[in-house]
A tleap script that builds the chain and sets N, CA, C and O, in Angstrom:
source leaprc.protein.ff14SB
mol = sequence {
  NMET HIE THR SER LYS LEU LYS TRP LYS CYS
  ARG LYS GLY VAL ARG GLU LEU ASP ILE LEU
  LEU SER LYS TYR ILE GLU THR SER TYR ASP
  LEU LEU SER SER LYS GLU LYS ASP ILE PHE
  ILE GLU PHE ILE GLU LYS ASP THR TYR GLU
  ILE LEU ASP ILE LEU MET ASN LYS LYS ASN
  VAL ASN ASN LYS PHE LEU ASN ILE VAL GLU
  ALA LEU LYS SER LEU CASN
}
set mol.1.N position { 76.441 95.734 12.639 }
set mol.1.CA position { 75.805 94.158 12.823 }
set mol.1.C position { 76.589 93.427 11.792 }
set mol.1.O position { 77.098 93.922 10.787 }
set mol.2.N position { 76.633 91.590 12.351 }
set mol.2.CA position { 77.677 90.735 11.414 }
set mol.2.C position { 76.327 90.505 10.356 }
set mol.2.O position { 75.157 90.601 10.727 }
set mol.3.N position { 76.650 90.269 9.338 }
set mol.3.CA position { 76.135 89.884 8.104 }
set mol.3.C position { 74.902 88.687 8.410 }
set mol.3.O position { 73.754 88.724 7.967 }
set mol.4.N position { 75.487 87.645 9.281 }
set mol.4.CA position { 74.530 86.806 9.445 }
set mol.4.C position { 73.160 87.128 10.282 }
set mol.4.O position { 72.041 86.631 10.149 }
set mol.5.N position { 73.571 88.004 11.077 }
set mol.5.CA position { 72.358 88.816 11.540 }
set mol.5.C position { 71.537 89.475 10.798 }
set mol.5.O position { 70.351 89.240 10.569 }
set mol.6.N position { 72.308 90.440 10.368 }
set mol.6.CA position { 71.722 91.206 9.121 }
set mol.6.C position { 70.503 90.283 7.913 }
set mol.6.O position { 69.378 90.480 7.453 }
set mol.7.N position { 71.556 89.263 7.822 }
set mol.7.CA position { 70.435 88.381 7.006 }
set mol.7.C position { 69.124 87.424 7.672 }
set mol.7.O position { 68.384 86.713 6.993 }
set mol.8.N position { 69.064 87.563 8.848 }
set mol.8.CA position { 68.147 86.768 9.415 }
set mol.8.C position { 67.238 88.232 9.817 }
set mol.8.O position { 66.127 88.025 10.304 }
set mol.9.N position { 67.459 88.978 9.723 }
set mol.9.CA position { 66.554 90.622 9.833 }
set mol.9.C position { 65.614 90.387 8.532 }
set mol.9.O position { 64.396 90.308 8.689 }
set mol.10.N position { 66.191 90.277 7.261 }
set mol.10.CA position { 65.955 90.604 5.909 }
set mol.10.C position { 65.132 89.443 5.832 }
set mol.10.O position { 64.994 89.033 4.680 }
set mol.11.N position { 64.479 88.720 6.816 }
set mol.11.CA position { 63.839 87.659 6.189 }
set mol.11.C position { 62.390 87.894 6.642 }
set mol.11.O position { 62.060 87.610 7.793 }
set mol.12.N position { 61.446 88.450 5.684 }
set mol.12.CA position { 60.364 89.269 6.182 }
set mol.12.C position { 59.101 88.601 5.739 }
set mol.12.O position { 58.001 89.114 5.531 }
set mol.13.N position { 59.737 86.503 5.567 }
set mol.13.CA position { 58.140 86.229 5.123 }
set mol.13.C position { 57.696 86.209 4.161 }
set mol.13.O position { 57.103 85.198 3.784 }
set mol.14.N position { 57.818 87.444 3.291 }
set mol.14.CA position { 57.555 87.413 1.575 }
set mol.14.C position { 58.706 86.966 0.720 }
set mol.14.O position { 59.757 87.602 0.635 }
set mol.15.N position { 58.389 85.541 -0.076 }
set mol.15.CA position { 59.748 85.064 -0.720 }
set mol.15.C position { 60.203 86.171 -1.714 }
set mol.15.O position { 61.396 85.915 -1.877 }
set mol.16.N position { 59.925 87.181 -2.411 }
set mol.16.CA position { 59.960 87.966 -3.180 }
set mol.16.C position { 60.903 88.637 -2.508 }
set mol.16.O position { 62.064 88.333 -2.778 }
set mol.17.N position { 60.677 89.651 -1.527 }
set mol.17.CA position { 61.287 90.338 -0.498 }
set mol.17.C position { 62.516 89.742 0.074 }
set mol.17.O position { 63.602 90.293 -0.102 }
set mol.18.N position { 62.422 88.845 0.625 }
set mol.18.CA position { 63.358 88.023 1.253 }
set mol.18.C position { 64.509 87.993 0.238 }
set mol.18.O position { 65.583 88.341 0.729 }
set mol.19.N position { 64.540 87.653 -1.086 }
set mol.19.CA position { 65.740 87.569 -2.107 }
set mol.19.C position { 66.306 88.829 -2.559 }
set mol.19.O position { 67.505 89.044 -2.736 }
set mol.20.N position { 65.338 89.653 -2.734 }
set mol.20.CA position { 65.554 90.920 -2.966 }
set mol.20.C position { 66.588 91.541 -1.810 }
set mol.20.O position { 67.665 92.050 -2.121 }
set mol.21.N position { 66.205 91.451 -0.701 }
set mol.21.CA position { 66.581 91.919 -0.030 }
set mol.21.C position { 68.083 91.084 0.962 }
set mol.21.O position { 68.800 91.766 1.694 }
set mol.22.N position { 68.248 89.894 0.808 }
set mol.22.CA position { 69.044 89.118 0.509 }
set mol.22.C position { 70.358 89.676 -0.901 }
set mol.22.O position { 71.565 89.915 -0.869 }
set mol.23.N position { 69.565 89.685 -1.727 }
set mol.23.CA position { 70.425 89.582 -2.932 }
set mol.23.C position { 71.232 91.360 -2.283 }
set mol.23.O position { 72.435 91.621 -2.318 }
set mol.24.N position { 70.534 91.943 -1.954 }
set mol.24.CA position { 71.309 93.526 -2.152 }
set mol.24.C position { 72.162 93.278 -0.703 }
set mol.24.O position { 73.079 94.096 -0.772 }
set mol.25.N position { 72.272 92.640 0.394 }
set mol.25.CA position { 72.952 92.377 0.882 }
set mol.25.C position { 74.682 91.911 0.459 }
set mol.25.O position { 75.766 92.446 0.689 }
set mol.26.N position { 74.250 90.602 -0.287 }
set mol.26.CA position { 75.415 90.481 -1.026 }
set mol.26.C position { 76.163 91.013 -2.339 }
set mol.26.O position { 77.158 90.547 -2.894 }
set mol.27.N position { 75.578 91.852 -2.586 }
set mol.27.CA position { 75.984 92.673 -4.048 }
set mol.27.C position { 76.591 94.197 -3.506 }
set mol.27.O position { 77.517 94.805 -4.044 }
set mol.28.N position { 75.871 94.611 -2.381 }
set mol.28.CA position { 75.962 96.354 -2.095 }
set mol.28.C position { 76.158 96.438 -0.898 }
set mol.28.O position { 77.047 97.274 -0.737 }
set mol.29.N position { 75.730 95.920 0.317 }
set mol.29.CA position { 76.003 96.363 1.609 }
set mol.29.C position { 77.254 96.500 2.118 }
set mol.29.O position { 77.394 97.254 3.081 }
set mol.30.N position { 78.025 96.030 1.751 }
set mol.30.CA position { 79.694 96.067 2.336 }
set mol.30.C position { 80.110 96.875 1.860 }
set mol.30.O position { 81.091 97.318 2.458 }
set mol.31.N position { 79.759 97.562 0.653 }
set mol.31.CA position { 80.322 98.965 -0.174 }
set mol.31.C position { 79.576 100.436 0.507 }
set mol.31.O position { 79.965 101.572 0.234 }
set mol.32.N position { 78.664 100.177 1.248 }
set mol.32.CA position { 77.957 101.203 2.054 }
set mol.32.C position { 78.646 101.743 2.913 }
set mol.32.O position { 79.417 101.010 3.531 }
set mol.33.N position { 78.605 103.319 3.275 }
set mol.33.CA position { 79.639 103.678 4.556 }
set mol.33.C position { 78.941 103.483 5.716 }
set mol.33.O position { 77.796 103.075 5.526 }
set mol.34.N position { 79.237 103.630 6.767 }
set mol.34.CA position { 79.046 103.001 8.438 }
set mol.34.C position { 77.179 103.607 8.478 }
set mol.34.O position { 76.191 102.956 8.818 }
set mol.35.N position { 77.272 105.259 7.925 }
set mol.35.CA position { 75.812 105.636 8.010 }
set mol.35.C position { 74.813 105.259 7.258 }
set mol.35.O position { 73.627 105.208 7.584 }
set mol.36.N position { 75.406 104.928 5.998 }
set mol.36.CA position { 74.441 104.058 4.821 }
set mol.36.C position { 73.629 102.481 5.559 }
set mol.36.O position { 72.466 102.111 5.396 }
set mol.37.N position { 74.685 101.836 6.340 }
set mol.37.CA position { 74.731 100.815 6.639 }
set mol.37.C position { 73.591 100.958 7.911 }
set mol.37.O position { 72.652 100.164 7.973 }
set mol.38.N position { 73.799 102.227 9.083 }
set mol.38.CA position { 72.518 102.153 9.759 }
set mol.38.C position { 71.360 102.671 9.255 }
set mol.38.O position { 70.400 102.509 10.008 }
set mol.39.N position { 71.091 103.332 8.066 }
set mol.39.CA position { 69.961 103.981 7.531 }
set mol.39.C position { 69.549 102.174 7.117 }
set mol.39.O position { 68.560 101.637 7.616 }
set mol.40.N position { 70.552 101.384 6.086 }
set mol.40.CA position { 69.567 100.345 5.892 }
set mol.40.C position { 69.009 99.483 6.824 }
set mol.40.O position { 67.849 99.119 6.629 }
set mol.41.N position { 69.819 98.950 8.137 }
set mol.41.CA position { 69.157 98.892 8.996 }
set mol.41.C position { 68.029 99.078 9.624 }
set mol.41.O position { 67.357 98.196 10.158 }
set mol.42.N position { 67.758 100.376 9.573 }
set mol.42.CA position { 66.625 100.783 10.140 }
set mol.42.C position { 65.221 100.943 9.095 }
set mol.42.O position { 64.020 100.995 9.357 }
set mol.43.N position { 65.983 100.994 7.804 }
set mol.43.CA position { 64.790 100.865 6.709 }
set mol.43.C position { 64.253 98.987 7.192 }
set mol.43.O position { 63.140 98.918 7.712 }
set mol.44.N position { 64.804 98.018 7.060 }
set mol.44.CA position { 64.561 96.679 7.367 }
set mol.44.C position { 63.801 96.473 8.610 }
set mol.44.O position { 62.919 95.623 8.731 }
set mol.45.N position { 64.130 97.176 9.401 }
set mol.45.CA position { 63.266 96.979 10.627 }
set mol.45.C position { 61.814 97.824 10.312 }
set mol.45.O position { 61.067 98.141 11.238 }
set mol.46.N position { 61.659 97.992 9.577 }
set mol.46.CA position { 60.056 98.501 9.208 }
set mol.46.C position { 59.597 97.414 9.136 }
set mol.46.O position { 60.297 96.405 9.221 }
set mol.47.N position { 57.980 97.394 8.919 }
set mol.47.CA position { 57.162 96.416 8.767 }
set mol.47.C position { 57.119 95.597 7.130 }
set mol.47.O position { 57.151 96.285 6.109 }
set mol.48.N position { 57.067 94.564 7.092 }
set mol.48.CA position { 57.125 93.520 6.178 }
set mol.48.C position { 56.205 94.471 4.798 }
set mol.48.O position { 56.732 94.939 3.788 }
set mol.49.N position { 54.512 94.545 5.233 }
set mol.49.CA position { 53.990 94.945 4.172 }
set mol.49.C position { 54.089 96.900 3.986 }
set mol.49.O position { 53.536 97.484 3.054 }
set mol.50.N position { 54.947 97.658 5.146 }
set mol.50.CA position { 55.251 98.713 4.597 }
set mol.50.C position { 56.533 98.740 3.560 }
set mol.50.O position { 56.632 99.521 2.614 }
set mol.51.N position { 57.460 97.766 3.915 }
set mol.51.CA position { 58.662 97.782 2.746 }
set mol.51.C position { 58.388 97.202 1.262 }
set mol.51.O position { 59.042 97.565 0.285 }
set mol.52.N position { 57.498 96.398 1.222 }
set mol.52.CA position { 56.426 96.070 0.043 }
set mol.52.C position { 55.775 97.267 -0.826 }
set mol.52.O position { 55.667 97.348 -2.049 }
set mol.53.N position { 55.427 98.051 0.047 }
set mol.53.CA position { 54.245 99.035 -0.272 }
set mol.53.C position { 55.348 100.385 -1.103 }
set mol.53.O position { 55.065 101.083 -2.076 }
set mol.54.N position { 56.617 100.368 -0.275 }
set mol.54.CA position { 57.410 101.466 -0.499 }
set mol.54.C position { 57.946 101.368 -2.059 }
set mol.54.O position { 58.173 102.231 -2.907 }
set mol.55.N position { 58.073 99.496 -2.052 }
set mol.55.CA position { 59.228 99.138 -3.172 }
set mol.55.C position { 57.964 99.156 -4.381 }
set mol.55.O position { 58.377 99.104 -5.540 }
set mol.56.N position { 56.534 99.224 -4.196 }
set mol.56.CA position { 55.692 99.201 -5.071 }
set mol.56.C position { 55.014 100.212 -5.498 }
set mol.56.O position { 54.076 100.165 -6.293 }
set mol.57.N position { 55.606 101.442 -4.826 }
set mol.57.CA position { 55.236 102.907 -4.849 }
set mol.57.C position { 54.184 103.315 -4.236 }
set mol.57.O position { 53.688 104.441 -4.284 }
set mol.58.N position { 53.762 102.224 -3.538 }
set mol.58.CA position { 52.205 102.439 -3.129 }
set mol.58.C position { 52.102 103.409 -1.826 }
set mol.58.O position { 51.114 103.863 -1.248 }
set mol.59.N position { 53.580 103.561 -1.568 }
set mol.59.CA position { 54.042 104.451 0.048 }
set mol.59.C position { 54.841 105.424 -0.554 }
set mol.59.O position { 55.434 105.289 -1.624 }
set mol.60.N position { 54.840 106.749 0.414 }
set mol.60.CA position { 55.715 107.443 -0.354 }
set mol.60.C position { 57.208 107.057 1.258 }
set mol.60.O position { 57.218 106.657 2.422 }
set mol.61.N position { 58.269 107.580 0.098 }
set mol.61.CA position { 59.390 107.113 1.000 }
set mol.61.C position { 60.009 108.123 1.845 }
set mol.61.O position { 60.052 109.259 1.373 }
set mol.62.N position { 60.413 107.961 2.802 }
set mol.62.CA position { 61.217 108.762 3.912 }
set mol.62.C position { 62.688 109.554 2.947 }
set mol.62.O position { 63.421 108.592 2.718 }
set mol.63.N position { 63.128 110.399 2.545 }
set mol.63.CA position { 64.533 110.937 1.762 }
set mol.63.C position { 65.273 110.241 2.141 }
set mol.63.O position { 65.993 109.835 1.228 }
set mol.64.N position { 65.532 109.804 3.174 }
set mol.64.CA position { 66.221 109.141 3.842 }
set mol.64.C position { 67.070 107.606 3.534 }
set mol.64.O position { 68.279 107.417 3.674 }
set mol.65.N position { 66.229 106.797 3.163 }
set mol.65.CA position { 65.578 105.583 2.298 }
set mol.65.C position { 65.745 105.637 1.051 }
set mol.65.O position { 66.020 104.565 0.512 }
set mol.66.N position { 65.656 106.697 0.299 }
set mol.66.CA position { 66.003 106.816 -1.075 }
set mol.66.C position { 66.507 106.224 -2.024 }
set mol.66.O position { 66.179 105.729 -3.102 }
set mol.67.N position { 67.812 106.450 -1.087 }
set mol.67.CA position { 69.228 105.563 -1.922 }
set mol.67.C position { 69.034 104.113 -2.156 }
set mol.67.O position { 69.254 103.453 -3.172 }
set mol.68.N position { 68.588 103.771 -1.034 }
set mol.68.CA position { 68.661 102.333 -0.647 }
set mol.68.C position { 66.936 101.951 -1.630 }
set mol.68.O position { 66.937 100.926 -2.312 }
set mol.69.N position { 66.157 102.470 -1.614 }
set mol.69.CA position { 64.864 101.966 -2.230 }
set mol.69.C position { 65.297 102.206 -4.101 }
set mol.69.O position { 64.656 101.619 -4.973 }
set mol.70.N position { 66.045 102.814 -4.304 }
set mol.70.CA position { 66.480 102.718 -5.816 }
set mol.70.C position { 67.624 101.629 -5.912 }
set mol.70.O position { 67.715 100.824 -6.839 }
set mol.71.N position { 68.166 101.679 -5.234 }
set mol.71.CA position { 69.312 100.319 -5.162 }
set mol.71.C position { 68.342 99.333 -5.424 }
set mol.71.O position { 68.344 98.781 -6.524 }
set mol.72.N position { 67.197 98.923 -4.236 }
set mol.72.CA position { 66.809 97.880 -4.415 }
set mol.72.C position { 66.031 97.596 -5.417 }
set mol.72.O position { 65.935 96.409 -5.727 }
set mol.73.N position { 65.359 98.501 -6.097 }
set mol.73.CA position { 64.302 98.574 -7.052 }
set mol.73.C position { 65.241 98.102 -8.547 }
set mol.73.O position { 64.663 97.548 -9.483 }
set mol.74.N position { 66.667 98.400 -8.584 }
set mol.74.CA position { 67.459 98.416 -9.553 }
set mol.74.C position { 67.808 96.816 -9.616 }
set mol.74.O position { 68.035 96.295 -10.708 }
set mol.75.N position { 67.843 96.048 -8.388 }
set mol.75.CA position { 68.019 94.937 -8.290 }
set mol.75.C position { 67.313 93.839 -9.097 }
set mol.75.O position { 67.876 92.914 -9.683 }
set mol.76.N position { 65.672 94.140 -9.023 }
set mol.76.CA position { 65.179 93.506 -9.598 }
set mol.76.C position { 65.323 93.139 -11.153 }
set mol.76.O position { 64.580 92.299 -11.660 }
savepdb mol mol.pdb
quit
């Protein structure tokens, strides 16, 4: 997926989340393997508030998203 389209998908309507996801794309996305990129795309297709709940430890995360969640939390 092109970076510009990916950045658009990361716009969730919650400013803090938008900033965090954009920062991840700018700093980490290009370093991911193809499989990890697919997992990230699957993660950002989740509902905005589900992503927020996962990042705030209010909801359990699927193990396949664990590396992404850890990386996002470390950016904050």
